[in-house]
C-alpha positions as CSV (number, residue, x, y, z in Angstrom):
1,M,12.0,-9.7,-17.3
2,G,9.7,-9.2,-14.4
3,M,6.3,-10.4,-13.4
4,T,3.4,-8.4,-12.1
5,A,1.6,-9.4,-8.9
6,N,-1.5,-7.7,-7.4
7,F,-1.8,-8.0,-3.6
8,S,-4.0,-6.3,-1.0
9,T,-2.2,-5.5,2.2
10,F,-3.9,-4.7,5.5
11,E,-2.0,-3.2,8.5
12,W,-2.9,-3.0,12.2
13,I,-1.1,0.0,13.7
14,A,-0.5,0.9,17.4
15,P,-0.1,4.7,17.3
16,K,3.4,5.8,18.5
17,V,4.5,2.2,18.8
18,A,4.7,0.1,15.6
19,V,2.8,-1.9,13.0
20,V,1.4,-4.7,15.1
21,K,0.2,-7.0,12.3
22,T,0.3,-7.0,8.5
23,E,-1.7,-9.4,6.2
24,S,-1.3,-9.8,2.4
25,Y,-4.0,-11.2,0.2
26,K,-4.1,-12.3,-3.4
27,N,-7.5,-13.2,-4.9
28,N,-9.1,-12.9,-1.5
29,K,-6.8,-15.6,-0.1
30,L,-4.3,-15.0,2.7
31,Q,-0.8,-15.3,1.2
32,G,1.2,-14.3,4.3
33,Y,1.4,-12.2,7.4
34,T,3.7,-10.7,9.9
35,L,3.0,-10.3,13.6
36,L,4.8,-8.3,16.3
37,T,5.2,-10.7,19.2
38,K,7.4,-8.7,21.5
39,W,8.0,-5.1,22.3
40,Q,10.8,-3.9,24.5
């Protein structure tokens, strides 16, 4: 049995480079994020 979760996700994208930042929200509260800290 699984559970259903509804999240909103926002992404900041640097064209031709990568996704720079991603934020996930549930009920308008930040649940987590990822951040690109180094690019080689």
